[in-house]
N, C-alpha and C positions, 0 to 999 in steps of 0.2 A: 580493326577487323570488321566491325559492324558496318563499315562503309560500303561493303559489297552489296548491302541491301538496296543500294540506290538503283539496282537494275529492276527492282519491282515497281509496279505502278502505284497509284494513289490508293491508300487504304480506305475502304468504304466505312469511314468512321461512324456513320450514322446507324450502322448495324453493329451494335456493341458485341464484343467478344466476351464470352463468359470468363469471369475472373478465376484464374488458376494460379495459385501461389507457386512461383518458380523456386527451384532449389537455391539454397543459400550460396551466394557468390563467393568464390575463392580466387586467390592469385590475382592475375591481371583483371579479371572481372570485378573483383572487390574494389580495386582502385578506380575502375570506370564508373562505379556507383557514386563517387565523390562528386557532388554537384558542381563545384568550381572547376575541377579537372575536366569533367564532361563538357562544360560550357566552352572551354578554350581549346580542347583537344583538336577539333577540326581545323583550327587556324594553321598550326604548323604543317599539318598534312596537306592542306590546300596550297600553302606556300611552297612546299616541297614538290608538289605535282605540277605547279604552274609552268616552270621552265621546260619540263619534259613535254607537256601538252603544246606549249608554244613552239618548241623545236620541231615537233612532228607535223603540226598544222600551219606553220608560219607561211609557207608558200600558198596554201589554200586560202588563208585569210587575205593575203596580199592580192591574189587574183580576184577575189570577191570585191575588195575595196576598189581596185582599178576599174572593174566592170561597173560598179555602182557609181563611181565618179563620172564616168563617161555618160551613163544613163541620166544622172541628175543634171549634168551639164546640157545635154541635148533637150531635156524637158524644159529647163529654165530658159534656154536660148529660144525655144519655140513659144515662150510665154505661157507655158502650161503649169499644172500643179499635179504632183503624184498623189493620188488619193489612197494608194494601197496601204501605207502605214496607218492612217487614222481609221480606215475601214477595218483592217485586221485587228487592231487594238480594241476598238469598240466592240467588234464581234466577239472577241475572246472574253472581254469583261462580261458581256451579257450572257454568253453561254455558260461560263464558269459559275456565275451567280445563280442561274437557273438550276444547274446541276447541284449546287450546294444546298439550295432551299427546297428543291422539288425532286431530287434524285435519291433521297434517303428513306429511312425507315418510317418517318412520320407520314410522308405522302403515300407510301405503300400501305400503311395501316389505315389511313383515312380514305384512300381512293381505290387501290388495287385489291387489297384483301377482301373488302366487302363485295366487290364484283366477283372475285373468285369464289367466295362463299355462296353467293347467289347462284352462280353457275353450277356449283357442286350440289347444293341442296335442292334447288328448284328446277334446274334445267336438265338434270339427269346426265351431266358430264362425269362419267365414272372415272375418267383418267385424272381428274383433279382430286388431290388428296391433301387437304390443308393440314390435317393432323400429322401427316408424315413429312410433308415437303414445305411447310410454311417458311422455314429459314431459307431453303433453296429458292423458293419463289421470290423472296425478298432480294436475294442477290441477283436473280434474273432481272428484276426491276432496275437494280443498280447498274448492271451491265448494259441493259437496254438504254437507259438514260445517258450513259457515257457514250455509247456508240452513236446514238442519235445526235447528241450535242457536238461530238467531235467530227462526225462525218455527214450524217443525213441532213443536217441544217446548214453548216457552213459551206460545204462544197457546192451545192446548187445555188446558194445565195451569192457566193463569190463569182460563180460563172455568170449569173444573171447581171451582176454589176460590171464585171470586166469580161465582156464577151470575147474580146480578142485574145485573152490568155487561154492556154491549153491546160486542162487539168492533168493531163499525162505528164506535164513538166513539173508537177508538184511531188516529185519523188516516186511516181507510179510506174515509170518505165522499167522493164525487166532487162533491157539491153545493157550490157556491161556488168551484169551481176557477178558473173564468174570472174571477171578480171579483177574485181576488188574483194572477192570473198576471203582472200588470205588475211586481210586486215581484221575481219571479224573473228577469224580463227585465232589470231594473236590475242584478241580481246578475251576469248574464252580461255586461252592458256593462262592468262593472268587471273581471271575471275574464278575458275573452277577450284584451284587450291584455296582461295580465300573463302569460298563457300564452305569448304570442308572445315576450315578454322572457325567460321562464324557458327556453324551448326553445333559446335561444342560449347557455345555460350549457354548459361543456365536458363535464360528466358526464351531461347530459340524454339524449343519444342512446344511451348505453350502459346506461341504467337502465330505460327503457321500450321496448316492453312487457315485462311480467314473463315471458311465454311467448316464449322466444327463437326458436322455430320459426314464429312468426306471419308472418315474412317469406317462408316457404317457399312458401305458396300462399294464395289467398283463402279456401279452405276452412279452413285452419288459423286464419287471422285471424278469420273469421266465427264459428267455433266458440268460439274463445277469448273474443271480445268477448261472445258470448251468455252464457257461463259467468260472465264478469266482471260483466255486468249483473245476472244473477240474484243474485250475491253482494251487489251494491249494494242490490238490492231488499230482500233479507233484512235487511241492515244498517239501512236506513231504517225498515223496518217495526218492528224491535225498538227502536232507540234513539229515533227521532223519533215512532214510533207507539205501541207498547205501553208503553214506559217513561213517556213524557210523558202519554199518555192516562190511564194508571192512577194517576199521582201528581199530576196537576194540582190536584185538590181536597185532597190530603193535604199537599203541600209548596208549592203555589203556584209562584212563579217559581223557588224552590229546586229544583224538579224539573229545570229546564233545566241548572242548574249542577252538580247531582249527576250528571246524565247525561254531562256533559263529562269527568268523571274517567275512567270506563272507556273512553269514546270516544277520549280522548287516548292512553290506555295501549295500545289495540289498534294504535296506529301506532308503537309502539316497535319498532325494527328498521329503520324507514325513516330517511331523512336527518333530522338533528336539527332543522333549520328547518321541515321538513314536519310533524314531530311537534308542534312548537309551534303551527304553523298550525292543527292540528286543534282546538286550544282555541278559536280564533276561529270555526272552522267549526261546532263544536258549539253555541256560543252563538247564532250567527246562524241556522243551520238549525233549531235547537231553538226559538228564539223565533218564527221564521216559521211553523213547524208549529203552535205554540200559537196564533198569531194567526189562521191560516187554517184550523186544525183538519183539515189534510190533509198527507200526506207525498208526494203524487204529483209536484207541480211540483219539489220539492227533489230527488226521485229523477231527474227528467229533466235537471235541471242537472248532477247528479252524473255521469250516464252520458255526457252531451254533452261535458263537460270531460275525462272519462276517455278517451273515444274520440279526441278531438282530440290529447291528449297522446301516445297510442300512434301515431297516424298521423303526427304531426309528428316523433316520434323516428325512425320508419322512414324518413320522407322525408329527414331530415337526413343519415342515413347511407346514402342511396340503396338502401334495402332493401325498398321496397314490393313486394308480390308481382307476378309477371308471368304466372302461370298460375292457374287455378282449383283444379285437383287437384294434390296433391303428387306429384312425379315425372313430371308431364305438363304 
């Protein structure tokens, strides 16, 4: 059941969540706490899902492979070399490394927080309030570094290197969105009941939302969700947009599975079953993006589920906000 959490993005693990002891697990939840059972539980689930995913996307994968074979044949026949795979792989490795080491709490405390303190105390910026919003500012830094790494750096860099490629072909075109919207509606039909089941797990209410002051006011909640959604947009643009759009002719269906490796790894630090669920999410969302040539509907599914998870968690612990502004 916890596998539904794969719809959420990477956890900002460098911003630690306050430790809250979850209720004692009972029933199925108690069995899931057994280390060996938890370790091998994803395997039969993945094996069971594999034929269904293959059946639904087999024609899409074949079309991609045929297209890639023709492209590679033409490039080799002309005596050329396709630089897109090495460029994308190297770019992803550099960006994810920078995000890991400079997009977390340590950099915020060492670089951003002193600057905010200086602006608040000596520059007269009355809208800055570290005493009240320090945690929120930290997550703002996290969301900014994710969007910068996923969008603001790689998209211009890729266009500079491959000037003949159109960025609109990286899943950014809106045309055809309505035609394939039903597929994402089907995804929600499967996911929404699973969300309700997951929300009944003992540790659910203590894990979401990541920003623990989201219950303080609707202002806190709305600002947090806005930053959360921006991070999701950047994630979709990079993994399901640029990565797949750039590599579809080079690797065919292999572009989808190569994308799943770093996509799964950015979930390290989240619950074990959720990280495994990211494998399924990567294949499904990647295949849908290749089939529809659009990342928008997948983004909407992502943020819908993320918002519901946060609201359900707050509701279960009776922590939904009661005021709009904090302190009032």
